[in-house]
C-alpha positions in Angstrom: 0.0 0.0 0.1 1.3 3.5 -1.1 1.8 5.8 2.1 -0.7 8.5 1.5 -4.0 10.0 2.9 -6.5 11.2 0.2 -9.7 11.6 2.8 -9.8 12.1 6.4 -13.8 11.2 7.6 -14.5 12.5 10.9 -17.6 11.7 12.7 -19.8 14.4 14.1 -23.0 14.5 16.3 -24.4 17.1 14.3 -23.8 17.3 10.4 -25.7 20.6 10.4 -24.1 21.9 13.5 -20.6 20.9 11.7 -21.6 22.8 8.3 -22.4 26.1 10.3 -19.0 26.1 12.0 -16.9 25.4 9.2 -18.7 26.9 6.3 -20.7 29.7 7.8 -18.4 30.4 10.6 -15.0 29.8 9.1 -16.2 30.4 5.8 -14.4 27.2 4.2 -16.0 26.3 0.7 -17.5 22.8 0.5 -16.0 20.6 -2.2 -19.2 18.7 -2.2 -22.3 19.0 0.4 -24.6 16.4 0.6 -27.3 17.6 3.0 -28.2 15.3 5.8 -25.5 13.0 4.4 -22.0 14.2 4.5 -19.9 17.4 3.8 -16.5 17.2 2.1 -14.0 20.2 2.6 -10.9 20.8 0.7 -8.4 21.0 3.3 -5.0 20.6 1.4 -3.8 19.7 -2.2 -5.0 16.1 -2.5 -7.0 15.9 0.8 -10.4 16.2 1.7 -12.1 16.4 5.4 -15.3 14.5 5.2 -17.7 15.4 8.0 -20.3 12.5 8.5 -22.9 11.9 11.0 -21.8 9.8 13.9 -24.5 7.4 13.6 -24.5 7.4 9.7 -20.7 6.7 9.7 -21.1 3.8 12.2 -23.9 2.4 9.8 -21.6 2.7 6.9 -18.8 0.9 8.9 -21.2 -1.7 10.0 -20.1 -1.2 13.7 -22.5 -0.4 17.0 -22.8 3.4 17.2 -21.0 3.5 20.5 -17.9 2.3 18.6 -17.8 5.6 16.7 -17.1 8.6 19.1 -16.9 12.1 17.7 -13.9 14.1 18.3 -12.2 10.8 19.2 -8.4 10.2 20.3 -6.7 12.4 17.7 -6.0 16.1 16.8 -6.1 17.7 13.3 -3.1 20.0 13.0 -3.0 23.5 11.2 0.3 25.0 10.8 1.1 28.6 10.3 3.6 31.4 9.5 3.9 32.6 13.4 2.5 33.5 16.6 0.4 35.8 15.5 -1.3 33.7 13.1 -1.7 31.2 15.7 -3.9 33.9 17.6 -5.8 35.0 14.7 -6.7 31.2 13.6 -7.9 30.5 17.3 -9.8 34.0 17.6 -11.8 33.0 14.0 -12.5 29.5 15.4 -13.6 31.0 18.8 -15.9 33.7 17.0 -17.4 30.7 14.8 -18.3 28.7 17.9 -15.0 26.8 19.1 -14.0 26.1 22.5 -10.4 27.0 23.4 -8.5 23.9 25.1 -5.4 25.5 25.6 -4.6 28.9 24.8 -1.9 30.2 22.5 1.6 29.8 24.2 5.2 28.7 23.6 5.2 25.1 22.8 7.7 22.5 24.3 9.0 21.7 20.7 10.1 25.2 20.3 7.3 27.0 18.4 4.2 28.3 19.5 0.8 26.7 19.6 -2.9 26.3 21.0 -5.9 23.9 20.8 -9.2 24.2 20.2 -12.5 22.0 19.7 -15.0 22.4 17.2 -18.7 22.2 18.3 -18.6 18.6 17.5 -15.5 17.9 19.9 -12.9 17.5 17.2 -9.7 18.8 18.5 -7.5 20.8 16.4 -3.8 22.2 17.1 -2.8 25.5 15.6 0.9 25.8 15.6 3.9 27.6 14.2 6.8 25.3 13.8 10.0 26.8 12.7 11.1 23.3 12.0 8.4 22.7 9.4 8.6 23.2 5.6 6.7 21.9 2.6 8.7 21.5 -0.7 7.0 22.5 -4.1 6.4 18.7 -4.7 4.0 18.6 -1.5 7.0 16.8 0.6 6.8 17.8 4.4 10.3 18.3 6.0 10.3 18.6 9.9 13.0 18.9 12.1 14.0 20.0 15.4 13.6 23.4 16.2 16.8 25.2 17.5 16.4 27.0 20.9 
């Protein structure tokens, strides 16, 4: 299997609330919106974020509804150009209905970051990591930050 990710599907308890947060609140443009079923958002070159009602995702996977936990054990990450950009993204998320989990602050890795949860409980880290670089071909280079 080739190591790549094309679509990340996240279970949400309320698809309409997720749409209000990402599309109306943050201003993201849907790649495909099927009301009552799923919302696809272009989040990077070649990568879609699918927001799927938790009960519907459980049924699609053939598992019990309690097996699909909205906002489960992961975070999505958004890397930005500097500490002020971290603050701006967090402020925009809060204005759209997010809850701050960790205020913007210096990070143990040498950069600057914060965490918030969207209305469904999906956790996002917003970070400035001076050791993060994306090449023209999309390859990510990450290294230790010199302190």
